[in-house]
C-alpha positions, 0 to 999 in steps of 0.5 A: 501478478500481486502488487504491494503498495506503500504511501504516506499517511498524509495521503496522495496527491491528485497526480499520484492518484491518477498515476496509480489508477493508470498503473492498476488498469495497465497491470491488472493485478490479481491482488493489491496488498497494503498496510491499512493505514490512513492516508495513501493506503485508504486512498489506494484501497478505494482506487483498487476496489473501484477497478475491481481488484481484490485486496489483501490488507495487512494490519499491525497493532496500532488500532483504529487511530492509524488503521482503517475501520470497516470502510473496506466492506463498502468498497465492492471487490473482495478483501482479506484482512490479515491481522499481525497483532504483534507486528510493528511497522518495521516488521509488518512492512517486509511482509507487505513487500514479500507478498507482491512481485512489485511495490508501488510507492507514493511518497510525500517527497522524492528525496529519500527520508531515513525515518519515513515508513514509505521510504523504508519500505522502498529500501526493503523492496529493493534489498529483496530484489523486488520491482519498485515503482515510485510515483512522484507527488 
């Protein structure tokens, strides 16, 4: 199974981190896919790596300010970076969703927000018929 992930740039709560770790232990995905942003993507990547799960990191054109640096190299399990230099988040997020069979989302709040990348990605996954799991903050 391949799991896609989306989360907020401010990072996950301790509760979300614990729940994500538990879900990854239960599901044992072959690959964990995320967008390489600071905050929740970074934290989720570290959790997946600590569980020995390979990661596919799909990054866009936003550079080191919004995209993680070479931290991935020091995290144990294998990783692949796919660099979509022309893919804005609105174009990149569907790529992340399509890569997996399930999307796990860790939003900052449970109320759906229109201008939220996390909630936009959840809506994309639902439209595509993907299994979506939202972990409460």
